[in-house]
N, C-alpha and C positions, 0 to 999 in steps of 0.2 A: 065392706069393700071401700066405701067412701072414706072411712076413717083412715085406712091405709093410704089412700090417695092424698088425703089431706096432710098426713104426716110426711109423705114423700115430697109434696110441694113445699111444705114448711121447711123441710131439710134442705131442699134445693135453694129456697129463698135465703136461708141462713148461710149456706155455703157461699152464695153469691154476694152476700153482704160483706161489709168491711169488719164486722165485729164477730166475736164469738168463736174464734178458732179453738181455744181450749175447751169451751163448752161443747162444741160439736164433737171434738175428738174424745172427750170424756164420755159423752153420750153414746158414741159408737162403741167405746170400750165397755161401758156398762151394758149396752145391748148385746155385746159379745158374750158377757157372762150369762145374761138371761137366755140368749139363744142356745148356748151350750148346755144349760141345765135341762135335764129331761123331766118334763112335767112341771106342775105347779107345786111349790113347797114353801116352807118358811124362808129359805134363803132367797127365793124370788121376791118375797115381800121385803126382806132386808136390803136387797140390791135396789129395789124401787125407792125405799126410804133413804138410802144413801144418795141416790140420784136426786131426790127432792132436797136433801140437806145440802148437797154441793151445788145445787141450782144448775144442773146440766140441761142441755137442750133435749126435751122429752121426745120431740119428733125423731131425733137421731137415735134415742134409746129404743123406741118401738120399731122403727124401720130396720135398724141393725138387728134387733132381736128376731124380727120376722125373717130376715134373710139368713141369719146364722142358724136359725132353727132348721132350715132346709139343708144346711151344710153339716149339721151336727150328727144326724143319725147314722151316716156311714162310718163315723168315728167311734161309735159305741163299743166295738171290740177293743179299741185302744183305750177308751175310758175305763172299760171293765178291767183291763190288764193293770192300768195305773192304780185304779181304786183297790183292786185286790192286793197289790203290792203295799199300799198304804195301810189297808185294814189288817193285813196279816203280818205286819212288821212287829216283831217281838217288843221292840222298844216303845211302841205306842199302845200296847194292849191295856196298860193301866189307865192311861189317859182316855182312851176310847171307851173303856168300860165305865169309867166315872162319868164321862159325857153322856153315855146312853142312859145312865140312871138319874140324870138331872130331869127336872119336870118339863121343860120346854124344848130342850135341844133335840130330842128324838124326832120332833116334827120336821126337822131339816132333812130327814131321811139320809143322814150321812153314813149310816150303816149299809146302804146299798152301794155296791162297788161301782156301778156306772155313775151314780150321783157323786160319789167321792172322787172318782177319777176326773169327771168333767169339772167339778169344782176346783180341784187342785190345779188342773191344767189351765183352766180359764183364769184363775187368779194369778198364776205364774205368767201367763201371756198378756194380762191386762196392761202392764206398762209398755210392752212391745206394740200392742194394738194402738194404744194412746199415742205414742210418739210417731209411729208410722202414719196414722191417720192425720196427725198434725202436719207432718211433712207433706203428705199428699194434698191436703187442703191448701197449704201455702203454695205448692207448685201449681195446683189447679187455678188458684186465683192469679198467680203470677203469669202463667202462660196462656191458659184457655180463655179466661175472662178478658185479658188484655187483647187477645187475638180477635175475640168476638166483638168487643167494643170498637175495634179499629176497622171493621168491615163497613162497606157503604150501605148495606142493607140495614144494619143496626143504627147507623147515623140517620138514615132516611126514616126509620121507624121512630126514632127519638123526636123527629121534627113534626110528627103528626099530633093533632090535637087530642086524640084518644090516649096517646102515650103521656102527654102532659097532664091530662086529667087523671090518669092512673097514678102518676108520680105524686100529684098533689093529694090524691086520696090515700095513697100509701104513706105519705109523710104525716097526714093528719091522724090516721088510724094505725 
């Protein structure tokens, strides 16, 4: 539980900072793929390695995966329908059979209709999630943060020695 809270606080801190809009948006998009995938498989490891390679914000990946995992299970019938359509397509039978006979690829469980459907849909929606998240973060920073920083309570809190100590601590570490 503390790991999730730590990641949520890290994500909130990153959203409130001036840097990392693309990193946060990519992290949430990668978390979307992880959250939509049913269970743990090789593609989960591949997504995590991609997130490491592209240096996205890992707090965003894990928090998004946690929340999208709760949203994903009601969509399993849709994933099953999409996966069956892909797996039963006559034009893909040769490719899918060859992929199944490869040494490592079957560990992705792509032959499962729910896994295939969620994978196809989440990969197709990845750019949409990325750009929507980027726009939402920009709007949040533009409207909400500016409004909060303009309040008297926030200005009074900034004047305290505790806040100054925290700002100095945060700047050093």
